[in-house]
FINU-503165 format. One line per 3 residues: number of its first residue (from 1); their letters; for each residue x negated, y, z negated of N, C-alpha, C. Coordinates in steps of 0.05 Angstrom, whole numbers, plus 5000, padded with zeros to 4 digits. Each point is the difference from the previous one (the first is absolute). Example, Ala and Ser with C-alpha at 12.3 -4.5 7.8 and 13.67 -1.06 7.14 Angstrom:
BEGIN
1> AS> 4736 4886 4844 5018 5024 5000 4982 5024 5000  5007 5021 5014 4984 5024 4999 5015 5022 4986
END
This chain:
BEGIN
1> MSK> 5624 7418 2842 5013 4975 4991 5005 4981 5023  4996 4975 4995 5004 4980 5021 5029 4998 5009  5004 4997 5026 5026 4997 5012 5004 4972 5011
4> LIA> 5024 4991 5001 5007 4975 5014 5014 5009 5026  4988 4993 5023 5010 5009 5026 5013 4976 5013  5026 5001 5004 5016 4979 5012 5006 5007 5029
7> IDL> 4991 4983 5018 5001 5007 5029 5015 4978 5015  5020 5009 5015 5013 4983 5020 4981 4995 5023  5005 4978 5015 4982 4993 5022 5010 5010 5027
10> DGT> 5020 4987 5011 5010 5007 5027 5011 5029 5000  4990 5015 5019 5009 5028 5002 4986 5019 4981  4984 4989 4982 4987 5016 4979 4970 4996 5001
13> LFY> 4990 4979 4986 4971 4994 5002 4993 4993 5029  5019 4987 5014 4995 4992 5028 5007 5022 5020  5002 5024 4991 5005 5022 5018 4976 5018 5002
16> PKK> 4991 5006 5024 5009 4989 5026 4991 4971 5003  5014 4985 5017 4994 4972 5003 4973 4995 5013  4986 4980 4989 4975 4991 5010 5002 4970 5005
19> RIK> 5009 4992 5024 5008 4972 5004 4976 4981 5000  4976 5011 5000 4976 4983 4998 4988 5002 4972  4998 5024 4989 4987 5004 4974 5020 4999 4976
22> LVS> 5026 5000 5006 5021 5000 4979 5003 5027 4986  4978 5009 4988 5001 5025 4984 4980 5020 5010  5008 5025 5002 4981 5020 5010 4976 5003 4981
25> KEN> 4978 5008 5012 4975 5003 4983 5004 5022 4979  5016 5021 5007 5005 5021 4980 5016 4990 4976  5020 4983 5005 5015 4989 4978 4984 4980 4984
28> IRF> 4983 4985 5013 4982 4981 4985 4981 5016 4982  4989 5022 5011 4982 5016 4984 5014 5011 4975  5026 5008 5004 5015 5011 4978 5005 4978 4978
31> LKW> 5007 4976 5009 5004 4978 4981 4975 4995 4983  4977 4999 5014 4975 4995 4986 4992 5023 4982  5006 5024 5009 4995 5024 4983 5016 4998 4975
34> AKA> 5026 4994 5003 5017 4998 4976 4990 4979 4980  4993 4977 5010 4990 4979 4982 4974 5008 4987  4982 5013 5015 4974 5008 4989 5003 5022 4979
37> NGH> 5021 5015 5001 5004 5022 4982 5020 4994 4977  5003 4974 4995 5015 4991 4977 5030 4999 5003  5010 5004 5024 5029 4998 5005 5007 4971 5007
40> EVV> 5025 4993 4996 5010 4974 5008 5017 5003 5026  4997 4981 5018 5016 5000 5025 5015 4974 5000  5026 5001 5007 5016 4976 5004 5015 5004 5026
43> FVT> 5006 4977 5013 5017 5000 5024 5028 4992 4993  5019 5013 5013 5028 4994 4996 5013 4997 5027  5006 4976 5009 5007 4995 5028 5022 4980 5003
46> SRN> 5011 5001 5024 5020 4980 5008 4987 4975 5011  4974 5001 5005 4986 4977 5011 4997 4977 4980  4993 4976 5011 4997 4978 4982 4972 4999 4987
49> RQF> 4996 4982 4981 4975 4999 4985 4976 4993 5018  5004 4981 5019 4978 4992 5017 4990 5024 5017  5018 5016 5010 4992 5023 5016 4985 5020 4983
52> VEK> 5010 5006 4976 4986 5019 4983 4972 4991 4994  4997 4975 4994 4974 4989 4993 4981 5001 5025  5011 4998 5024 4984 5003 5024 4989 5029 5002
55> VLK> 5018 5019 4994 4992 5028 5000 4978 5006 4980  5003 4989 4976 4980 5005 4979 4973 4988 5007  5000 4977 5013 4975 4988 5009 4988 5017 5021
58> EID> 5016 5011 5018 4990 5017 5022 4987 5026 4990  5012 5012 4979 4989 5025 4990 4981 4996 4977  4997 4975 4991 4981 4993 4979 5006 5014 4974
61> LDI> 5025 4998 4991 5008 5011 4974 5017 4980 4985  4999 5001 4974 5017 4983 4983 5021 5018 4988  5025 4997 5009 5022 5018 4993 5025 4983 4992
64> DFV> 5013 5008 4978 5025 4987 4993 5022 5010 5019  5022 4985 5002 5020 5008 5019 5028 4990 4994  5019 5014 5010 5028 4992 5001 5006 4994 5029
67> CRN> 5012 4977 5006 5006 4993 5028 5028 4990 5003  5008 4995 5025 5027 4992 5007 5021 5019 4988  4993 5026 5001 5018 5021 4991 5008 4997 4970
70> GCV> 4983 4989 4984 5005 4998 4971 5006 4972 4991  5002 4980 5018 5006 4973 4992 4976 4988 4984  4976 5008 5008 4976 4987 4988 4981 5022 4990
73> VVH> 4989 4996 4976 4980 5018 4989 4975 4984 4993  4977 5009 5010 4975 4986 4994 4981 5018 4985  4992 4991 4976 4982 5015 4982 4977 4982 4992
76> DHQ> 4976 5010 5005 4976 4984 4994 5001 4972 5013  5010 4999 5024 5002 4976 5016 5021 4980 4990  5016 5009 4981 5022 4983 4989 5027 5012 5007
79> VIL> 5019 4983 5007 5027 5009 5005 5014 5004 4974  5008 5025 4995 5014 5006 4975 5030 5005 5004  5008 5001 5025 5029 5002 5006 5005 4986 5027
82> DKV> 5021 4984 5001 5006 4984 5024 5030 4996 5001  5014 5019 5012 5029 5001 4999 5013 4988 5026  5023 4987 4996 5015 4989 5022 5029 5011 4999
85> MAK> 5014 4996 5022 5029 5008 5001 5017 4975 5004  5025 5001 4991 5018 4978 5003 5007 4994 5029  4999 4975 5008 5006 4994 5028 5029 5007 5007
88> EDV> 5017 5001 4980 5028 5008 5005 5001 5029 5008  4983 5016 4990 4999 5028 5008 4991 5003 5029  4980 4984 5007 4990 5000 5028 5023 4993 5019
91> QKV> 5015 4979 4992 5022 4991 5017 5021 5021 5003  5006 5014 4978 5021 5021 5001 4992 5023 5018  4975 5009 4998 4991 5022 5016 4999 4993 5030
94> TSF> 4988 4977 5006 4999 4992 5028 5028 4996 5012  5018 4989 4985 5027 4997 5009 5014 5027 5005  4995 5019 4983 5011 5027 5003 4990 5013 5025
97> IQQ> 4974 4998 5005 4988 5012 5025 5011 4986 5025  5003 4974 4999 5010 4985 5023 5028 5008 5007  5016 5007 4980 5027 5009 5005 5001 5028 5012
100> RHQ> 4980 5016 4995 4999 5027 5010 4986 5004 5027  4983 4980 5007 4984 5003 5024 4999 4974 5016  5001 5002 5026 4996 4977 5017 4970 4993 5003
103> RYM> 4984 5020 4999 4971 4996 5003 4987 5005 4973  4985 4981 4991 4987 5003 4974 4975 4982 4999  4982 5008 4983 4975 4986 4996 4992 5001 4971
106> FSI> 4995 4977 4988 4993 4999 4972 4972 4987 4996  4988 5005 4977 4976 4986 4993 5000 4998 4969  4991 4977 4991 4997 4996 4971 4971 4993 4993
109> DTK> 4993 5008 4976 4974 4992 4988 5006 4983 4976  4987 4978 4997 5002 4983 4976 4973 5001 4987  4998 4988 4976 4974 4999 4986 4979 4985 5017
112> ESS> 5010 4981 5016 4982 4983 5016 4994 5010 5028  5019 5015 5011 4998 5008 5029 5008 5029 5004  4990 5011 5023 5007 5027 5007 5013 5001 5028
115> NIV> 5018 5019 5004 5012 5006 5026 5012 4976 5014  5019 4987 4987 5016 4979 5013 5023 5015 5014  5001 5000 5026 5017 5018 5016 5025 4985 5011
118> FTS> 5022 5014 4999 5026 4990 5012 5010 5022 5019  5007 4992 5024 5012 5019 5019 5026 4990 5010  5019 5018 5005 5026 4992 5011 4997 4992 5029
121> AYI> 5020 4986 5011 4999 4990 5027 5001 5023 5020  5008 5024 4991 5003 5023 5018 4976 5018 5000  4979 4991 4988 4978 5019 4995 4973 4991 5011
124> WYL> 5001 4985 5023 4975 4990 5011 4980 5022 5006  5009 5023 5009 4982 5022 5006 4986 5011 4975  5014 5000 4977 4988 5010 4976 4979 4980 4990
127> NIM> 5005 4974 5005 4981 4980 4994 4974 5005 5015  5002 5007 5025 4976 5006 5016 4987 5025 4989  5016 5021 4994 4989 5024 4988 4985 4995 4974
130> YRM> 5012 4982 4984 4988 4993 4974 4972 4988 5004  4998 4981 5020 4975 4987 5005 4980 5020 5012  5009 5018 5017 4982 5020 5011 4990 5019 4979
133> YYF> 5019 5008 4982 4993 5019 4978 4978 4987 4983  5003 4975 4992 4980 4987 4983 4974 4997 5015  5001 4993 5026 4975 4997 5015 4985 5026 5001
136> LQG> 5014 5023 5004 4987 5026 5002 4990 5011 4974  5006 4986 4978 4991 5010 4974 4970 4994 4996  4988 4984 5017 4972 4994 4997 4994 4987 4973
139> RYR> 4981 5011 4985 4992 4987 4975 5021 5006 4977  5020 5016 5006 5021 5004 4980 5021 4978 5002  4997 4983 5020 5021 4979 5005 5000 4979 4978
142> EDF> 5024 4992 4993 5004 4977 4982 5013 4978 5015  4996 4975 4992 5012 4977 5013 5030 5001 4995  5015 4988 5019 5029 4997 4997 5009 4974 5013
145> DKN> 5023 4990 4991 5011 4975 5011 5028 5006 5009  5005 5003 5026 5026 5005 5011 5014 4972 5002  5016 4994 4980 5011 4973 4997 5027 5002 4986
148> NSR> 5022 5001 5016 5027 5003 4989 5007 4977 4981  4993 4976 5007 5007 4977 4983 4985 5001 4973  4975 5007 5001 4985 5003 4975 5011 5022 4983
151> FEK> 5007 5023 5012 5011 5022 4986 5026 4991 4985  5018 4987 5015 5026 4992 4988 4995 4980 4977  4981 4982 5004 4994 4981 4979 4989 5013 4975
154> EMK> 4982 5019 5003 4988 5014 4977 5022 5017 4986  5017 5013 5016 5021 5017 4989 5020 4984 4983  5005 4975 5008 5019 4984 4985 4988 4985 4977
157> QSS> 4974 4993 5001 4988 4982 4981 4978 5012 4982  4987 5020 5010 4976 5010 4986 5007 5016 4975  4984 4995 4979 5003 5015 4975 4977 5020 4997
160> TIQ> 4985 5004 5022 4976 5017 4997 5000 5023 5021  5024 5007 5010 5001 5023 5019 4995 5026 4985  4982 5016 5010 4992 5024 4986 5014 5025 5013
163> RLL> 5003 5000 5026 5014 5023 5012 5011 4992 5027  5019 5016 5009 5012 4998 5027 4994 5025 5015  4993 4998 5026 4996 5023 5017 5021 4998 5022
166> IYF> 5012 5023 5007 5020 5003 5021 4989 5019 5021  4997 4990 5025 4987 5016 5021 5022 5012 5018  4996 5025 5008 5017 5013 5018 4986 5010 5026
169> GLG> 4974 4994 5002 4986 5007 5024 4980 5022 4996  4991 5011 5023 4980 5022 5000 5012 5025 5012  4988 5023 4993 5009 5025 5011 5019 5015 4981
172> KKA> 5007 5025 5008 5016 5017 4983 5028 4990 4996  5012 4988 5021 5027 4990 4997 5002 4977 4980  4980 4982 5001 4999 4978 4981 4995 5010 4972
175> NKL> 4982 5020 4997 4994 5011 4974 5025 5013 4988  5015 5014 5016 5024 5013 4990 5021 4979 4992  5003 4979 5015 5019 4979 4993 4992 4986 4975
178> ALE> 4974 4994 4997 4991 4987 4975 5004 5018 4976  4996 5026 5003 5004 5018 4977 5030 5001 4993  5017 5001 5020 5029 5000 4994 5009 4974 4987
181> ESQ> 4990 4977 5010 5008 4974 4989 4989 4996 4972  4977 5012 4994 4989 4998 4973 5018 5013 4980  5013 5022 5008 5019 5014 4982 5025 4983 4996
184> VLK> 5009 4987 5021 5023 4982 4999 4994 4977 4981  4976 4988 5003 4993 4977 4983 4997 5008 4970  4989 5024 4995 4998 5009 4973 5027 5003 4987
187> HQF> 5020 5008 5015 5027 5003 4989 5013 4972 4997  4995 4982 5019 5013 4974 4999 4987 4981 4980  4973 5004 4996 4985 4982 4982 4985 5016 4979
190> PKL> 5013 5012 4982 4987 5018 4980 4982 4985 4981  5002 4973 4999 4983 4985 4982 4976 4988 5014  4994 5010 5024 4976 4992 5015 4983 5025 5005
193> EIA> 4974 4996 5005 4982 5021 5007 4999 5003 5030  5007 5023 5011 5002 5005 5028 4980 5023 5007  4982 4995 5019 4981 5021 5008 4999 5001 5031
196> WIN> 5001 5025 5010 4998 5005 5029 4972 5006 5008  4990 4987 5021 4973 5005 5011 5003 5002 5030  5003 5023 5011 5003 5004 5029 5021 4982 5012
199> GLI> 4993 4981 5017 5020 4984 5013 5008 4975 4985  4994 4998 4975 5007 4976 4985 5009 5007 4971  5012 4980 4988 5010 5003 4972 4988 4977 4984
202> EVA> 4990 5006 4976 4991 4980 4981 5021 4995 4979  5005 4975 4993 5019 4993 4979 4986 4982 4980  5003 5007 4974 4988 4983 4979 5018 5002 4975
205> SLG> 4993 4985 4980 5016 5001 4975 4998 5027 4987  5020 5008 4986 5001 5026 4987 4976 5004 4981  4987 5023 5003 4977 5006 4984 4974 4990 5012
208> TNK> 5001 4986 5023 4976 4992 5014 4994 5021 5020  4983 5019 4992 4992 5022 5017 4972 5009 4992  4988 5017 5016 4972 5008 4995 4998 5015 4974
211> GQS> 5019 5017 4994 4998 5016 4976 5000 4984 4974  5019 4981 4998 5002 4983 4976 4975 4982 4997  4991 4989 5022 4977 4981 4999 4974 5015 4995
214> LTK> 4998 5024 5012 4976 5016 4994 4999 5008 4970  5023 5005 4988 5001 5006 4972 4988 4977 4983  5007 4976 5008 4989 4977 4986 4969 4998 5003
217> LVE> 4990 5007 5023 4972 5000 5005 4986 5022 4985  5012 5024 4999 4990 5023 4986 4997 4993 4970  5020 4986 4989 5000 4992 4972 4977 4980 4995
220> AKK> 4997 4981 5019 4979 4979 4997 4972 5013 5000  4998 5022 5015 4974 5013 5002 4997 5022 4979  5020 5003 4983 5000 5019 4977 4996 5029 5008
223> FNK> 5015 5008 5020 5001 5028 5009 5026 5013 4991  4999 5026 4995 5024 5015 4995 5013 5008 5027  5026 5002 5001 5013 5006 5025 4992 5028 5011
226> DDV> 4993 5018 4982 4992 5027 5008 4973 5000 5014  4985 4978 4998 4974 4998 5013 5001 4983 5026  5024 4995 5009 5004 4985 5025 5006 5018 5023
229> IVI> 4987 4995 5023 5005 5014 5025 5011 4979 5020  5022 5005 5012 5011 4981 5020 5002 5014 5027  4996 4984 5021 5002 5011 5027 5011 4979 5019
232> GDS> 5020 5008 5016 5013 4982 5019 5013 5015 5022  5016 4985 5017 5012 5013 5023 5028 4990 5007  5009 4979 4987 5025 4986 5009 5021 4999 4978
235> GND> 5023 4990 5008 5022 4997 4981 4994 4983 4976  4983 4980 5004 4994 4983 4977 4979 5013 4981  4991 5024 5007 4982 5015 4982 5015 5020 4983
238> VSM> 5025 5004 5006 5016 5019 4985 5002 4993 4970  5001 4975 4994 5001 4991 4971 4975 5009 4985  4977 5000 5014 4976 5010 4987 5001 5031 4996
241> FQM> 5010 5014 5021 5002 5029 4998 5018 5008 4977  5021 4984 4995 5019 5007 4979 4990 4993 4972  4982 4981 4998 4990 4991 4974 4975 5015 4990
244> FAH> 4985 5011 5019 4975 5012 4993 4999 5029 5010  4993 5018 4982 5002 5029 5006 4981 5009 5021  4976 4988 5000 4979 5008 5020 5003 4984 5025
247> SYC> 5019 5007 5017 5007 4985 5023 4994 5015 5026  4989 4986 5020 4994 5012 5025 5011 4983 5023  5012 5014 5019 5011 4986 5024 4984 5009 5024
250> MDH> 4996 4981 5018 4986 5006 5025 5016 5020 5017  4986 5018 5013 5013 5021 5015 5017 4990 5023  4992 4977 5011 5015 4989 5023 5025 4985 4993
253> AHP> 5006 4997 4974 5023 4985 4990 5026 5014 5008  5022 4985 4999 5027 5011 5005 5007 5020 4979  5014 5022 5007 5008 5020 4980 5015 4989 4976
256> SIK> 5016 4979 5005 5015 4988 4978 4983 4986 4980  4975 4994 5007 4981 4988 4982 4983 5021 4986  4991 5020 5016 4983 5021 4989 5013 5015 4978
259> KHA> 5026 5003 5001 5013 5016 4979 4998 4989 4972  4993 4974 4998 4999 4987 4974 4972 5004 4986  4980 5007 5016 4973 5003 4989 4995 5029 4991
262> RDV> 4981 5003 4982 4994 5027 4990 4986 5016 5021  4983 4987 5016 4984 5015 5020 4996 4983 5025  4990 5012 5021 4995 4987 5025 4970 5001 5007
265> IKR> 4990 4979 5012 4972 4999 5006 4996 4987 5028  4980 5008 5014 4996 4989 5028 4983 4975 5001  4981 4997 4982 4982 4977 5000 4995 4992 4971
268> VHH> 4997 4974 4995 4994 4990 4973 4975 5012 4989  4979 5003 5016 4974 5010 4990 5001 5029 4991  5022 5014 5008 5003 5028 4990 5005 5001 4970
271> LQK> 5007 4977 4988 5004 4999 4971 4975 5007 4985  4977 4994 5012 4975 5005 4986 4997 5030 4992  5007 5018 5018 4998 5028 4995 5020 5008 4978
274> IIT> 5024 4988 5001 5021 5006 4981 4991 4991 4972  4989 4976 4998 4991 4990 4974 4977 5016 4988  4981 5007 5017 4977 5014 4990 5006 5029 4992
277> SR> 5022 5011 5011 5007 5028 4995 5015 5003 4974  5009 4978 4988 5015 5002 4975 4982 5005 4976
END
């Protein structure tokens, strides 16, 4: 029976990283094998639409996708879901973080733009780290605009903000702080969607997550939930693990993420053996 295979990108399909080729040849072979054998493949990612389309062109496949962590769903090249969050919610969350921390860094995505970045006056070094991090991403890099004035203007006036990102830096200490703060935010803002991803936190409107948006795409493609396989590695993949029984988490993921999936896997292309053995 045909399966719908929903795959996260960063840390999953892009693992291990191939900064020149984007996707390993083994994973590309698996995607093409799945399509050739009657299975459906979809991407479910935090990345924006332009980046996903660049990947699809690179690997020469036509695949539906969920992007911006569930804000946007594209089916047959048409947007069937395009969710935004209230600017008042963005203001409340950023104000809450500013009261708790002297050093902070925010980024917002709107329907029109990606990665509009705001940094506190105390965080010049993190600004440098941010730029270095993006430079070192190679072909995984997305454009960003470090512009405090533009960020504040969008936050006050825009009606098309899709998500807010809160950065805590790189390394284990930053990851731990982001995880702790994500729990605080979930308690403080129960009517928002909060997801932890290593050293950052994603904030969106309630119900805007990979699991809910993937469900809409599954319905559009007329698949039963029992025939869906999901695979990811981060906190924003947990909603998929919880909604779909056939869930796989990458072996390198944090233990707090792996516990939500049914099974663990080391590489995406290992799914081929699992599917053919059923």
